[in-house]
N, C-alpha and C positions, 0 to 999 in steps of 0.2 A: 658210522654206523646207518647213517641216512638213507633209507631203501631209495629215493629220490636223488636224481641229478641235481647238484647244489646252481644255486641259480649266482652267478656272479657278473655283475653288470659294471664293472670298474675297467678304467684304463687299465695296462699293463704298470704304467709307471706308480699308481697307486696302490693297486692291489697287492704287488710283492709285499709292501710294507707292511698293510693290513692284516694280510695271512701269516706275516711273520711274528706280529704282536699276537695274534690270536694262538697261534700254536704255542707259543710262551709262556701262555695262560694254562696250567698243567689242573686238568681237571681233579680233585683230590680221591674221586672214586672209581674212576678209568683209569686214572694215573700214566695220560694221554694229555696233549695240548690239542685244544677244540678243535684244529682242522683234521689231525691224526685222527683224532676219535669219529671223525665225520659229524660233528655235531653243527657244523656251519651250513646252513643249506641258502641265506641269501644275506648278498651284499650290493648295496646300489648306493649312488651319492645326486643328493637335490640340493643346491646351494649351500655345500658344506655341510649338510647334514647328512653323514650315515647311517642307512637303514641297514640294520643288522638282522639276520633270524638265525636263530638258533633251535635245535631239536634235538633233545634230550633222550637215551633209549631208558632212561633210568629216572623214575618220578625224584623231584626236588624242588617243588614250588616253594617250600620255604628260604630259599637257597636265593632265588631268582634276583631280588633286590639286591643283596651283597655283591652277587656277580656282574651286575648291570652297570655298578656305582664303581667297580673297579675296573671293568674293560672299556667304561667312558673316561676315566683318568689317565691309562694306559693308551688309548686311541688318540687321545688330546693332542699327544703331544706331535702328530701330523698336522702339518700347517694347514693343508686343504682338508681337515675335519674340525668344527667348532661343536657340533652338537652329536650325541650317536642316541639312532633310535631303534630299541632294539625289542624286537616279539621273542619269546619263548615259549616252547611246547615240550610237549611230550610223547614220544611213539612208544610202546614196546614191540619188541619182535614175537608172530605167533609162532609158539613153539607147537613142534608135530613130532611125534616119536614112530619110529619103523613100527609098521605091523599093529598100532595100538591107536584105535578111533578119536579121534578129537571131540571134547565136549561141546556143544552147542555152545556161541556167545562168548568162548572163554579163550585167553589167548596164551596164558602160563599157570600152571599151577604150582603152590609150593608147599612142601610138606614141610609141618613141624613137627618133630619126631624128638622121643627121649628113650634111653633104655631101661628106665626104671620110672615108676610114679613118684610124686612128690617134690619135684625138683622145682614145677613150677609152669610147664610146659603149657599149658591151656592159657593161663594167666600171659605169656608169653605170644600165644599163637592170636591171641585178640589185640593185643595191645600193638600186636606187628600188624595187622589187618587196620587195622584202625589209624597207625602212622602211616600207612602206606597210602591210604585214602586222604590224610591231612598234607601229603606230599603231592597231593593232585590226581592220584590213580583211584579209577573206578574198581573196588573193590568187594568179592565176597568171602565167606568164611562158610564152611562144611563141619562141622563136629562128627568125626569119624570114630569115636570114643562110644561104639555100640554099648557098651555095657556099665558105663558112666559119665553120658553125656553131662556137662558143665555151661555148655555156651548159650541157652537159655537164661539162666540165672546171669551170667556173667554180665550178659548185654542186656540184661531186663526186661526179657520178652516172655517169660515163661507160659503166660496166657494163648501166645499164638498157636492156633493152627490151621496147618497147611488145608487149600479144599483143593478140588479141580480145576483145571486149568488147559482146557484140549483134552485129546486124546493121548492118554499115559504122561501128562504132565500134571506139575502140583505146586503152588505156590511158595514161595519162603517168603520168610520175615524181614522185615526194613527193621534196622538199628542204627543209631549212628552215625547215617549215611552211608553205613556198607549192607549188603544183602546177606541173611543167614539162614542155615540149614542143618537140622540137627535132629535126630531119632528122638530126642525126646520131647520134641514138638508134638510125637505121635503116642508119648508113653503118658498114664494117667498119673498122679500126684502120687510117687511114692512105688510107682510099678516098674519092677525089672525086665529086662531083655533076658529071657533066660533061653540061650540059643549055643549051640556049638558053634566052635569056628569057621567052617565052611559056611553055615548058614550067616553069622555077623556078616563075614565076608562078602555074602553074597547081596548082602542088605546094604553095605556099604554102597556097592557099584550101583544099586537101583535108586538110592537115594541122590546119588552124584546124576546118574544119568535121566533121570525123570524129574528131576529139579527145573522150573523154569528161570534160567537163570538169564539175569538182563546184560548188557553187552559188558564184561568184565575184562579188566587188564590183566588182573590178579585172582586167584582162587585162593585163597589159604586152607589145608586140610589141617587141621587140629588131631595129629594122631594118638590112638591108642598107646600108652608104652608097650616097652617090650619088640619083638621081631619073630611074631606069628603070624596066622593063616592073612590077617589084612591087613599087616605089612605088604607079604609077597604078593594078596591078590592086586592093591595096589599097584606095585611094581611094573606087575604083568599087564594090566586092564586098562590102567589109565597113564595118561601122558602127564608123568609128572617132569615139569621142567627142573627142578631141583629142590635139594633138602636143608632144611636149618636142625641142629642139633643143640638141644638144652640139656645142662647139665648143671652139679652146681660142685664145688669145689673138694670136697669130700673124697676119697681113694673109691668108696664102693659105688657113689653115683659115678663117675669118671669111668669106671672098670665095664659097667652098663651100658653107658653113654658109645664106648669104644666099640661096642656087637652091633648100636645101631648105625653108627659109620663104616662099619665094614659089610652090613648087609647091606647099603645104599651103593658102595663102590661096585660091590659084585655083581647087582644087578643093573649097573651104566645108570644109577644116577648121581651127579654133579652134586655133590657136598657142599652147598654155599657158604658154611661157614658154623662155628658155633658160638652160642649164647650162655654166658656162664651167670647163672641166676643165684641172688641170695650171696653175692659174691664179697660183700663185707656190710657191716653195720654201724651205721654214723650215730651217735649219743644226741641225742635231743637236746641235751642240758649244755654239756661240754664241747660235744662237735668231736670227741675221741674217735676215733677211726678201728673197730673190730673185726677178725676175720674168725667168727665162730665156726666157719667147716674149712679152714684152711685156707691157703694160698697159691696162686699162680695155677691153679688146676686146670683152667679151660686153658690158658696161653700153652700148657705145657703138651697140652693132648691136641689143641690145633697147630703146633710146630711139627709133632709127630706124625699128623696125616697132610700138613703142608696145605691146610685152609685157613681161610681168614677167623681170626676171634673177632665177631660182630660186635661183642660189646660186653659191659660188666655192670648188672644189675642189682642194685644195694636191697639188704634185706631189712623192709619197712613196713610199719602197720599200716600205712593208709593203703598201701597196694590193695593189700587183702582186703581192705576193709571198701576201696572202691569198686573192686570184683563183686564182692557180695549186696552191694546194694547198685549195682547193675549199673555204674555209672566207672568205666576202667578208666585208670589214670590220665591217659592222652586225651579223653574227653574232661573228664573231672576237671583236673590241674593242668593243662595245656602247656602252661609256663613254667610249669615243674622241672627241676631238672632229672626228674626221672623220664617226664616225658620226651624230653629232649635226648634222653639216651634212646630211647624208641625208636623218635625219627631217625635218628642218626642210623640206626640199626636197619632201617626200613630203608633207605636212600644205598647203604653197602649194598641188601639183600639184591635190590635195582640193581644194580651197579654191577655185580657177579652173575648173577641172570644173564648180562650183556654182554659181560666178557665170554661166560661161556658158552653162548650162543656163535659168539663170533670166533672163537677157538676151532667150534666143531666145524663151522661152515669153511674157515680154514683149510682143516684134516679132511673134510669132502672135496674140496678141491684139490688138495696134493693127491687124493687118491684117483681121481679122474685122471689128473694128468699122468701118473704113473700105467 
């Protein structure tokens, strides 16, 4: 998947075995060997020290150490290699949509959506953005819920107010290593945005285009619930790379989430997968696992639409408390099981984006040949 040609400086006798070992190392998120996935960018050797360069198309920084150790052990079976010096980088592709203007400085846009409210969509969007950043990406988040903006509270930056930054540009907030923008930054305490649908949709586009975004690998958009004007405007006027659907296991939430999947499919935005929130509850006293909202709803939905189940998150009091305190779980408890689940979801989302771009490029190539 690397856009530049690899730099291999090994003789043929050594190159073959090294490439064979690297391609037998299957990346769990791309489901391909490192060579087939285009991740190997450099091979050279000096005094039995192999210099290996890898570039991943999705962020996975927390996995680097384990990857290097595993590869070192496997490559050390070759007599000509005593040491492995590995450099790993991350480079996402830039997404462009036909007939839609790109957003300055933004490589890829991820919409986080749900069919109905109350399923933890905003909590998922914020923790996903922070997890992508924890994995090494430059990340922003846009609060597209014009009527009920919650990002300022969840990130602990309620007091931020944008200021002018050049012609038709305004600043965004910085919180926990990510960039954030919300209509909530422009409303007074308790003030509501009383706008009709088209006006709210226009405000979203303006907020997106007139924010001075830094260089971002990903911009996560926390969508309002439903499939109305804002969702349609987003799909028509914003180069969305892919969508993540958040649901809970009960039937009514799944029915509404399915409408969200259907909407994105109709407007040709790839659905990257399903996140099942409030999937289960673990008793803090005895560890007993309960499913208050039912079981397997997210997995059945993912199977029906042939998309991945990105993760199942528990129903826990501290997740809500962390958000209310402006310290999302990925930041407040980075070593917790919940934070690990969010980081796994982030890696899967990044990998699905990379795979969807590769499939799109293959389709374009086939069409050109025809």
